[in-house]
N, CA, C and O of each residue as an XYZ file, in Angstrom:
596
protein
N      82.640    104.425     95.430
C      83.693    105.308     95.929
C      84.641    105.628     94.813
O      84.872    104.809     93.923
N      85.146    106.717     94.852
C      86.174    107.132     93.794
C      87.369    107.616     94.598
O      87.245    108.039     95.747
N      88.453    107.544     94.001
C      89.854    107.886     94.457
C      90.611    108.273     93.332
O      90.647    107.644     92.275
N      91.257    109.390     93.593
C      92.342    109.974     92.631
C      93.670    109.677     93.287
O      93.969    110.348     94.274
N      94.469    108.782     92.868
C      95.738    108.432     93.363
C      96.809    109.041     92.652
O      96.837    109.047     91.421
N      97.808    109.623     93.455
C      98.875    110.037     92.759
C     100.110    109.410     93.725
O     100.069    109.255     94.946
N     101.144    109.121     92.871
C     102.434    108.646     93.254
C     103.313    109.989     93.434
O     103.629    110.737     92.509
N     103.673    110.168     94.888
C     104.373    111.272     95.181
C     105.641    110.967     95.834
O     105.856    109.900     96.407
N     106.559    112.021     95.727
C     107.803    111.979     96.322
C     107.695    112.448     97.791
O     108.388    111.964     98.686
N     106.681    113.524     97.998
C     106.273    113.871     99.316
C     104.995    114.548     99.117
O     104.637    114.877     97.986
N     104.182    114.806    100.312
C     102.925    115.500    100.206
C     102.452    115.870    101.588
O     102.697    115.167    102.568
N     101.759    117.006    101.639
C     101.471    117.390    102.949
C     100.142    118.198    102.800
O      99.892    118.824    101.770
N      99.244    118.154    103.947
C      98.070    118.933    104.016
C      98.191    119.987    105.104
O      98.692    119.688    106.187
N      97.766    121.159    104.858
C      97.598    122.064    105.938
C      96.414    122.704    105.989
O      95.682    122.757    105.001
N      96.098    123.264    107.170
C      94.610    123.871    107.349
C      95.032    125.205    108.053
O      96.115    125.355    108.619
N      94.120    126.088    107.960
C      94.166    127.337    108.838
C      93.915    127.131    110.330
O      92.790    126.952    110.797
N      95.047    127.171    111.051
C      95.004    126.933    112.405
C      94.718    128.279    113.197
O      95.168    128.320    114.342
N      94.090    129.282    112.769
C      93.999    130.489    113.338
C      95.198    131.336    113.492
O      95.153    132.531    113.200
N      96.211    130.802    113.914
C      97.509    131.551    114.047
C      98.425    131.450    112.828
O      99.576    131.886    112.813
N      97.833    130.851    111.828
C      98.696    130.457    110.545
C      98.324    129.081    110.289
O      97.574    128.409    110.998
N      99.003    128.644    109.040
C      98.835    127.367    108.528
C      99.348    126.174    109.686
O     100.397    126.256    110.324
N      98.408    125.124    109.783
C      98.871    123.983    110.587
C      99.042    122.878    109.722
O      98.186    122.715    108.853
N     100.003    122.077    109.799
C     100.187    120.922    108.943
C      99.651    119.782    109.953
O     100.050    119.530    111.090
N      98.471    119.076    109.086
C      97.755    117.982    109.879
C      98.267    116.668    109.332
O      98.119    115.690    110.065
N      98.831    116.497    108.185
C      99.268    115.430    107.426
C     100.515    115.609    106.595
O     100.645    116.571    105.837
N     101.420    114.681    106.743
C     102.687    114.733    105.866
C     103.257    113.438    105.710
O     103.451    112.674    106.656
N     103.533    113.180    104.494
C     104.310    111.799    103.948
C     105.579    112.094    103.153
O     105.718    113.166    102.563
N     106.454    111.182    103.145
C     107.503    111.046    102.238
C     107.082    110.295    100.875
O     105.971    110.528    100.399
N     107.869    109.492    100.312
C     107.445    108.586     99.117
C     106.364    107.875     99.426
O     106.299    107.257    100.489
N     105.349    107.880     98.496
C     104.172    106.954     98.721
C     103.033    107.456     97.764
O     103.317    107.803     96.617
N     101.689    107.496     98.254
C     100.623    107.606     97.509
C      99.768    108.722     98.244
O      99.426    108.519     99.409
N      99.398    109.943     97.568
C      98.246    110.613     97.922
C      97.050    110.247     97.310
O      96.919    110.159     96.089
N      96.094    110.010     98.204
C      94.755    109.452     97.861
C      93.658    110.315     98.201
O      93.225    110.347     99.353
N      93.130    111.088     97.183
C      91.784    111.851     97.462
C      90.718    110.771     97.242
O      90.714    109.916     96.357
N      89.828    110.965     98.196
C      88.813    109.827     98.342
C      87.366    110.601     98.338
O      87.154    111.477     99.177
N      86.394    110.248     97.376
C      85.163    110.748     97.264
C      84.010    109.676     97.467
O      84.096    108.555     96.967
N      83.055    110.034     98.138
C      81.872    109.077     98.590
C      80.778    109.535     97.903
O      80.584    110.733     97.697
N      79.913    108.488     97.466
C      78.560    108.789     96.951
C      77.478    108.051     97.685
O      77.826    107.230     98.533
N      76.323    108.235     97.473
C      75.195    107.794     98.275
C      75.039    106.164     98.460
O      74.584    105.617     99.465
N      75.459    105.586     97.411
C      75.240    104.200     97.541
C      76.580    103.234     98.299
O      76.599    102.011     98.430
N      77.498    104.094     98.666
C      78.717    103.504     99.276
C      78.499    102.916    100.569
O      77.552    103.248    101.282
N      79.348    102.058    100.887
C      79.236    101.345    102.206
C      80.547    101.004    102.763
O      81.557    101.327    102.138
N      80.645    100.249    104.117
C      81.894     99.835    104.569
C      82.582     98.901    103.657
O      83.801     98.944    103.489
N      81.811     98.062    103.070
C      82.570     96.962    102.071
C      83.186     97.776    100.839
O      84.255     97.347    100.404
N      82.695     98.771    100.301
C      83.270     99.619     99.340
C      84.452    100.196     99.861
O      85.509    100.113     99.235
N      84.356    100.851    101.097
C      85.617    101.515    101.612
C      86.701    100.489    101.943
O      87.874    100.835    101.808
N      86.403     99.233    102.374
C      87.552     98.274    102.543
C      88.045     97.935    101.227
O      89.260     97.979    101.032
N      87.235     97.593    100.277
C      87.703     97.335     98.942
C      88.744     98.394     98.266
O      89.747     98.084     97.623
N      88.308     99.639     98.538
C      89.040    100.795     97.848
C      90.488    100.708     98.741
O      91.534    100.937     98.134
N      90.521    100.459     99.829
C      91.653    100.565    100.599
C      92.587     99.449    100.140
O      93.740     99.727     99.812
N      92.159     98.272    100.108
C      92.881     97.012     99.671
C      93.339     97.451     98.036
O      94.492     97.263     97.649
N      92.479     97.939     97.319
C      93.068     98.279     96.025
C      94.212     99.205     96.039
O      95.173     98.977     95.304
N      94.187    100.275     96.848
C      95.218    101.258     96.894
C      96.451    100.542     97.515
O      97.557    100.808     97.044
N      96.353     99.733     98.444
C      97.606     99.139     99.175
C      98.370     98.245     98.234
O      99.583     98.072     98.351
N      97.517     97.590     97.147
C      98.249     96.624     96.345
C      98.374     97.144     94.914
O      98.883     96.439     94.044
N      97.914     98.375     94.663
C      98.165     99.025     93.511
C      99.790     99.059     93.035
O     100.674     99.542     93.743
N      99.989     98.527     91.861
C     101.477     98.368     91.446
C     101.842     99.613     90.568
O     101.765     99.551     89.341
N     102.166    100.532     91.101
C     102.623    101.869     90.413
C     104.083    102.338     90.844
O     104.415    103.502     90.618
N     104.829    101.584     91.367
C     106.197    101.886     91.788
C     107.152    100.937     90.914
O     106.827     99.776     90.663
N     108.292    101.479     90.491
C     109.106    100.598     89.666
C     109.779     99.718     90.295
O     110.158     99.954     91.442
N     110.042     98.615     89.715
C     110.819     97.340     90.075
C     112.385     97.710     89.648
O     112.753     98.848     89.357
N     113.131     96.678     89.663
C     114.574     96.978     89.283
C     114.766     97.138     87.909
O     115.828     97.581     87.471
N     113.820     96.813     87.181
C     113.944     96.977     85.563
C     113.249     98.195     85.257
O     113.230     98.553     84.079
N     112.597     98.980     86.248
C     111.869    100.276     85.846
C     110.551    100.173     85.318
O     110.052    101.067     84.634
N     109.958     99.091     85.617
C     108.720     98.647     85.274
C     107.778     98.870     86.531
O     108.071     98.407     87.633
N     106.634     99.602     86.299
C     105.653     99.668     87.562
C     105.044     98.513     87.860
O     103.987     98.198     87.313
N     105.606     97.803     88.705
C     105.414     96.393     89.273
C     105.420     96.310     90.653
O     105.320     95.199     91.173
N     105.528     97.371     91.374
C     105.539     97.349     92.979
C     104.493     98.067     93.492
O     104.158     99.106     92.923
N     103.876     97.660     94.550
C     102.931     98.566     95.342
C     103.627     99.186     96.612
O     104.725     98.855     97.057
N     102.803    100.119     97.094
C     103.252    100.984     98.146
C     103.639    100.053     99.448
O     104.501    100.406    100.252
N     102.903     98.829     99.561
C     103.013     97.949    100.537
C     104.674     97.316    100.490
O     105.343     97.067    101.492
N     105.040     97.170     99.317
C     106.365     96.650     98.907
C     107.547     97.562     99.167
O     108.633     97.133     99.555
N     107.280     98.865     98.930
C     108.324     99.782     98.963
C     108.602    100.294    100.323
O     109.665    100.847    100.606
N     107.584    100.093    101.205
C     107.564    100.793    102.589
C     107.241    102.206    102.626
O     107.608    103.043    103.451
N     106.413    102.363    101.492
C     105.900    103.912    101.305
C     104.868    104.268    102.262
O     104.377    103.403    102.988
N     104.486    105.548    102.314
C     103.323    105.958    103.068
C     101.997    106.444    102.311
O     102.101    106.773    101.130
N     100.971    106.490    102.841
C      99.774    107.037    102.257
C      99.177    108.285    102.869
O      99.080    108.295    104.096
N      98.793    109.263    102.233
C      98.161    110.392    102.569
C      96.749    110.320    102.130
O      96.533    110.283    100.919
N      95.857    110.298    102.886
C      94.406    110.195    102.638
C      93.546    111.484    102.912
O      93.501    112.031    104.013
N      92.913    111.882    101.864
C      92.341    113.419    102.059
C      90.906    113.173    101.356
O      90.749    112.728    100.219
N      89.899    113.550    102.256
C      88.651    113.478    101.811
C      88.448    114.499    100.451
O      89.151    115.499    100.310
N      87.481    114.139     99.554
C      87.485    114.993     98.410
C      86.084    114.860     97.802
O      85.897    114.012     96.930
N      85.056    115.685     98.237
C      83.724    115.396     97.741
C      83.526    115.762     96.229
O      82.657    115.295     95.493
N      84.489    116.683     95.895
C      84.394    117.233     94.501
C      84.741    116.177     93.471
O      84.499    116.490     92.305
N      85.241    115.033     93.684
C      85.284    114.025     92.809
C      84.057    113.472     92.284
O      83.999    112.753     91.286
N      82.964    113.879     93.080
C      81.659    113.557     92.527
C      80.879    114.801     91.918
O      79.649    114.807     91.863
N      81.629    115.808     91.484
C      81.119    116.933     90.782
C      80.774    116.582     89.530
O      81.548    115.927     88.833
N      79.464    117.012     89.058
C      78.978    116.706     87.765
C      79.110    117.997     86.846
O      78.572    119.005     87.304
N      79.656    118.097     85.791
C      79.871    119.352     85.080
C      79.209    119.110     83.531
O      79.530    119.736     82.521
N      78.322    118.163     83.614
C      77.751    117.857     82.101
C      76.812    118.934     81.711
O      76.561    119.045     80.511
N      76.193    119.839     82.655
C      75.274    120.778     82.270
C      75.791    122.139     82.767
O      76.072    122.275     83.958
N      75.911    123.052     81.977
C      76.140    124.401     82.433
C      77.797    124.483     82.846
O      78.670    123.669     82.545
N      77.932    125.744     83.639
C      79.317    125.747     84.063
C      79.603    125.627     85.385
O      80.788    125.635     85.717
N      78.541    125.490     86.411
C      78.787    125.341     87.825
C      78.485    123.806     88.111
O      77.429    123.278     87.763
N      79.521    123.129     88.786
C      79.287    121.782     89.014
C      78.120    121.448     89.897
O      77.853    122.267     90.776
N      77.369    120.343     89.793
C      76.375    119.851     90.544
C      77.062    118.797     91.721
O      77.759    117.853     91.350
N      76.828    119.023     92.986
C      77.345    118.161     93.861
C      76.422    117.036     94.431
O      76.732    116.377     95.423
N      75.215    116.860     93.698
C      74.223    116.092     93.941
C      74.594    114.521     94.198
O      73.901    113.817     94.933
N      75.659    114.083     93.578
C      76.209    112.634     93.726
C      76.999    112.466     94.949
O      77.143    111.316     95.365
N      77.543    113.458     95.598
C      78.342    113.530     96.804
C      77.646    113.248     98.055
O      76.685    113.918     98.433
N      78.140    112.234     98.713
C      77.283    111.873     99.926
C      77.456    112.970    100.940
O      78.532    113.568    100.941
N      76.618    113.268    101.713
C      76.678    113.998    102.886
C      77.738    113.764    103.830
O      78.171    112.612    103.851
N      78.317    114.707    104.713
C      79.354    114.410    105.430
C      79.131    113.300    106.549
O      80.029    112.578    106.982
N      77.634    113.268    107.004
C      77.330    112.212    107.877
C      77.562    110.767    107.459
O      77.835    109.829    108.207
N      77.400    110.746    106.078
C      77.808    109.341    105.557
C      79.234    109.175    105.128
O      79.872    108.142    105.334
N      79.745    110.326    104.471
C      81.058    110.301    103.886
C      82.161    110.196    105.077
O      83.124    109.452    104.892
N      82.067    110.792    106.077
C      83.303    110.832    107.203
C      83.519    109.359    107.637
O      84.637    108.845    107.632
N      82.412    108.715    108.007
C      82.900    107.422    108.593
C      83.433    106.456    107.560
O      84.247    105.585    107.866
N      82.969    106.616    106.336
C      83.563    105.740    105.194
C      85.103    106.133    104.886
O      85.947    105.272    104.641
N      85.369    107.443    104.921
C      86.571    107.733    104.533
C      87.545    107.248    105.744
O      88.679    106.849    105.480
N      87.101    107.292    106.973
C      87.792    106.843    108.262
C      88.000    105.350    108.136
O      88.985    104.830    108.658
N      86.970    104.531    107.357
C      87.050    103.266    107.137
C      88.330    102.929    106.226
O      89.178    102.077    106.488
N      88.302    103.666    105.241
C      89.507    103.611    104.241
C      90.762    103.624    105.165
O      91.523    102.659    105.229
N      90.924    104.711    105.839
C      92.011    104.840    106.618
C      92.399    103.873    107.655
O      93.579    103.624    107.904
N      91.315    103.278    108.312
C      91.620    102.323    109.280
C      91.995    100.860    108.644
O      92.767    100.064    109.177
N      91.370    100.674    107.518
C      91.659     99.418    106.608
C      93.134     99.555    106.188
O      93.892     98.615    106.427
N      93.561    100.593    105.617
C      94.920    100.673    105.288
C      95.807    100.511    106.478
O      96.814     99.821    106.324
N      95.577    101.039    107.622
C      96.371    100.800    108.689
C      96.439     99.356    109.230
O      97.461     98.863    109.708
N      95.255     98.726    109.110
C      95.170     97.253    109.250
C      96.029     96.465    108.523
O      96.563     95.459    108.990
N      96.225     96.958    107.162
C      96.947     96.296    106.326
C      98.500     96.542    106.323
O      99.342     95.981    105.621
N      98.664     97.451    107.215
C     100.159     97.657    107.443
C     100.581     99.116    107.020
O     101.735     99.490    107.228
N      99.772     99.832    106.506
C     100.221    101.146    105.954
C     100.402    102.092    107.002
O      99.681    102.112    107.999
N     101.377    102.901    106.796
C     101.785    104.280    107.500
C     100.752    105.324    106.782
O     100.901    105.721    105.627
N      99.745    105.684    107.594
C      98.828    106.737    106.857
C      98.724    108.030    107.611
O      98.634    108.034    108.838
N      98.734    109.037    106.951
C      98.497    110.429    107.419
C      97.039    110.808    106.715
O      96.541    110.217    105.757
N      96.539    111.821    107.355
C      95.236    112.307    106.821
C      95.019    113.797    106.761
O      95.595    114.523    107.571
N      94.241    114.270    105.869
C      93.717    115.598    106.168
C      92.781    115.786    107.321
O      92.767    115.022    108.286
N      91.959    116.883    107.186
C      90.942    117.042    108.404
C      89.800    117.108    107.516
O      89.769    117.913    106.585
N      88.671    116.134    107.813
C      87.554    116.181    107.142
C      86.666    117.356    107.365
O      86.421    117.843    108.469
N      86.184    117.787    106.162
C      85.315    119.056    105.993
C      86.145    120.350    106.087
O      85.573    121.423    105.893
N      87.391    120.318    106.358
C      88.151    121.755    106.615
C      88.654    122.138    105.179
O      88.743    121.363    104.227
N      88.935    123.342    105.193
C      89.325    124.040    103.840
C      90.910    123.730    103.907
O      91.618    124.406    104.655
N      91.391    122.819    103.208
C      92.685    122.232    103.335
C      93.544    122.651    102.034
O      93.003    122.674    100.928
N      94.811    122.960    102.198
C      95.799    123.088    101.227
C      96.525    121.820    101.122
O      97.033    121.303    102.117
N      96.599    121.265     99.874
C      97.376    120.082     99.658
C      98.555    120.353     98.723
O      98.476    120.746     97.559
N      99.663    120.078     99.424
C     100.998    120.189     98.556
C     101.515    119.011     98.227
O     101.525    118.128     99.084
N     102.022    118.772     96.984
C     102.590    117.557     96.511
C     103.712    117.541     95.658
O     103.811    118.553     94.965
N     104.624    116.650     95.503
C     105.437    116.462     94.415
C     105.090    115.195     93.841
O     105.280    114.138     94.443
N     104.493    115.281     92.484
C     103.943    114.225     91.913
C     105.280    113.425     91.121
O     106.036    113.967     90.316
N     105.338    112.105     91.549
C     106.422    111.449     91.117
C     106.201    110.710     89.761
O     105.377    109.796     89.798
N     106.731    110.934     88.728
C     106.493    110.340     87.391
C     106.105    111.215     86.241
O     106.782    111.111     85.218
N     105.101    112.071     86.265
C     103.844    111.841     87.178
C     103.058    110.663     86.998
O     102.952    110.143     85.887
N     102.515    110.220     87.993
C     101.783    109.080     88.146
C     100.440    109.500     88.591
O     100.355    109.967     89.726
N      99.364    109.403     87.857
C      97.969    109.649     88.517
C      96.919    108.695     87.879
O      96.677    108.567     86.679
N      96.365    108.073     88.895
C      95.148    107.177     88.293
C      93.932    107.460     89.028
O      93.974    107.930     90.165
N      92.791    107.178     88.394
C      91.647    107.167     88.925
C      90.945    105.879     89.211
O      90.739    105.079     88.299
N      90.537    105.625     90.545
C      90.069    104.275     90.849
C      88.407    104.574     91.194
O      87.990    105.639     91.649
N      87.656    103.504     90.901
C      86.301    103.465     91.300
C      86.008    102.097     91.693
O      86.238    101.160     90.929
N      85.497    101.938     92.879
C      84.940    100.651     93.257
C      83.223    100.694     93.604
O      82.635     99.665     93.937
């Protein structure tokens, strides 16, 4: 599993609700986590990724050093599925999506990440799996990290 994690002041996800944009997930200060799933991933990987996100020390302590986790600051987490994290651009100009898991495998594993974060105590908002989403964020720092488990 891969995740692109961004420390944010705020973030939200909207989808086209027919009558206009519908907000499906919104957070204040915390982490925006874009999650990609590949073929060999399983529930253990999803739980490991969630634990890593929860304990990732990217928030400043009193000295201004990135030494605190979202768990410690009372921040929120916005999880958005992102199959394009497994896009392969080594050949040509059009990405290959061959490494991205199909939705039948990916959706339950993204939900496992969400459920594990909630079990750990996180306040979690989500996008809508498989939807055409618009993600708005204010990156704080900016801090952006790539995780792989």
